[in-house]
N, C-alpha and C positions, 0 to 999 in steps of 0.2 A: 144362343137366341140373341141377347141385345146389344152385338157390335152392330147386326144392321140395323139397329135404330138409329132415328134421328133425336138426337142430347140437343134438349129445350131448358134455357135459364128463362124465368120471367121474373122483370122488374115491373111493380105496380104500388100505388100506393092506396088505392081503393079497395076497402076487404073484401067485397060485394064482387066485382067484374075480378077479383087476385082470384078467389073461390074458384068461380063460374073457367075459366082459362085453364086453373090445373085439373078440375074435374072433366076439362074439354081435352085436351091434351093428355090425362093417365085413361083415357078410352078407347084410342087411338094405338093401333096392335105394331103402327110403326113409326110413335114417337115416345120417348121416354122422357118424363122432366129430371134434370137432373140440381134442381134446386130455385128457391121463389125470395123475390128480396122487397122492400118499401122505398127503397129509397138504392145510391147508388156511392154509397160509401164505403163499402169494401167488396165494390168493382173489380181491383183489381189482383183479389185473397182470389174470392169465386174462380174469377176464370180463370185463375192454378191453377184453382182444387178443384174441381169441380169440367175444367174444359167442356162445357157444350160447346153442340154445332152449329146451333145461334140462339138470339136472347131474340128474345118477344121484350122492345124497352120500351116503355112510357113513357116523356115526353119531359111533364108536368109533378114533381114527383116533389118531396118536402125533403133538408140538409142539399144534397148534390142533387141534382135533376136529371136527364133522361141525356141530354146533349152532353155534358163536360163527361156522363159515363161511354157516351158514345164512342169521344176521343179518344178517352186516354185505353175503352178495349180494343178499339185499331188500332192506336200507336205499339202497342204490347204485342198484342195477339190476331193482327190482320187479315187470321185464315175464319174464325168466327164472324160468323152471319148476325147482320142488326136488322131487325125489321118490329121500324116504329110503331105505335101506337098514341095515337093521339084524336081527340075527341074531335077539334073544330080542323078544317084541311086549309090553315095558313100554308099559303105554296113556297113563299117568300122563306120561314122558316125551317119548311119540309128540303126546301132543295141547298139550305147552309146545312144541312146534313145531310144529301146525299156526300154533295163538295167532302164534307165529314169519312165519307165510306160506309153509310151506312146503304142498305141494298131497295129501301125501298119501304112505304107505310101500311096502314090500314086506319080505316077511320075502329075507333070503339061500337060504333052501333053499328058494322057492320056483321052478315051474316059467321053462325061459328067456320057452314061451308067457305063460305071466300075470304076464311082468314084462315082452316087447311088447305086452301087450297093457294093461298101466300106464302105460306111456309115452302112447302111443294116446289113450286114455283122459285123461290127463290134459293132452292137446293138446288134444285137441276140449273144455276147458275143463267133467272133471271133477274130483273130490278123491275119489282112488281111498286108502280107508279100508277096512277092514274094519269087521263088527255092532259089535264090542268098543267101538271104539274109537264110534264116530259115533251107541253109546248116550252116553260118557262125552262129548259134545260134546254131544249133545238135553238134560241133564243140565246140562252148563256155558250153553246158552243158557238154559233154564227157570228160570237163578239168578241172570240178569242181568238188570239191567233194561235195558242196551239194544240187546235185540229185543223189546219194544214199540218204541223211537222210531223203531226201522228201520223198524219194519210200520205206525206212521201214516206214511211214508214214501213207500213203496211200493203198488203195489195189490195186492191178497185172491190175485191170481194168482201176480205177483212174487218176491210172500214167499213161497207153497209153490213156484215155481221155486228161490232162493234155497237153503231147506231143502232140498233135496231133492240144489241139488248138496251142502249139506254133511254130506248122509247118502252120499256117493262116489259119487255117480249124474253118469253124461256125460250130453250134451245129445241121441247119442239112446235110452239110455235114461229121460232126462224127456218127451221127448217120449212115452214109451209109457206111462208112466205117467197123464201127464192128457192123454194121446189127442189129441193137437198137434201136425203139422208141427212136423221140426228147424226151419223158418227160422221159427218165431214162435216156436221154445224163444231161439234167437240171438235173434229184436230185444227180447225178453222180459229177458234179457240185457245186452241195452246201452243200455236204457234203468237197468237196475237200476246198472249200470257211469258213467253218467250222474250219478244224481239221487244214488249214496252216491262217486264222484266216486273211483273205486279202478279200473285195468285189468286186471282177473285175479278169476278169482272164485276164488281163495286168499283175494285183499285180502279179498272180498264180505263170504270167510265168516271171515276174521278180526276185523271191522268191529261180530261180532257178541260178537267178547269185551274191546272196550274202551267 
């Protein structure tokens, strides 16, 4: 039964919030908590030994913070998805994290339902972002010459899929926006990953910045 579950690891130094997140994850039939920690000091060994599918990453933690943890995860285990948790929507810091490979973020005062939906969206290949951060991303894309180079590598439809991903759209939302099937979105994404030589939506979006 467990092999179908999404494995979750939590980094959070606030004891009350950590306990609330643990309780929330444990109540979900499709999620399995594999571990939690108050900082990223042992992030490499935790990822290797516990192999989560997704990490809920607090940005501000003592000793080794979430940004350092994020970079270490993406350097060694790029297939692990990282969903940031932050108190304040600091779009510059979040943009920096997206560039480093994060799949998206949630605010700590978001509802439990919103958090669960964000996990689902990220696991389906979306990038959980708010409009204000998405606007910053688009501005960054428009100022970057690599966007043109990537667009020349991809077809027009593949480029459209990638741009919708960068706006935080899930596969289902992209399918609706482009009036195509979920399977066609999947097909486009496989071709994007092959052409860009990446393994995830986060990596594909990140390539726009490099």
